[in-house]
C-alpha positions, 0 to 999 in steps of 0.5 A, a space after each residue: 226226054 226220059 233218061 237213066 243216069 248211072 252214077 259212080 262214086 269213087 271217093 265216097 259212098 251212096 249216102 254221102 252222094 245222096 246228101 249232096 244230091 238232095 242239097 240242090 233238089 229245088 234247083 234240079 226240079 226246075 229242069 226235071 220231074 219224076 225222079 226215081 233214085 235206085 241205090 245199086 251198091 255202096 258206090 253206085 246209083 241209078 237215077 231215072 227222070 224226065 228232062 223238062 228243060 235240057 238247056 237249064 239242066 245243062 247249065 246246072 250240071 256245069 255250075 261250080 256247085 255241082 262240079 265241086 261236089 262231084 269232084 269231092 266225091 269222085 262222081 262220074 255220070 253216064 246218061 242214056 235214054 230210058 227205053 220205052 215200056 
């Protein structure tokens, strides 16, 4: 499944979020591929990717590691299916 995640950062900036996002890249890449990260503003980004294991990604997304990092940065994420080209 191809998706786009819009990431809003209310307690930090893109660079801080990017550092956090990179910190669990190896874990994330077990469940997704073809990531493209696009900064939209100092407090917003879009990440497009293909989900290869939805159950694994769901488990990772609810992990303590991600919850703590996202809470610290005030992250909210909206995911939508990427339109076909």
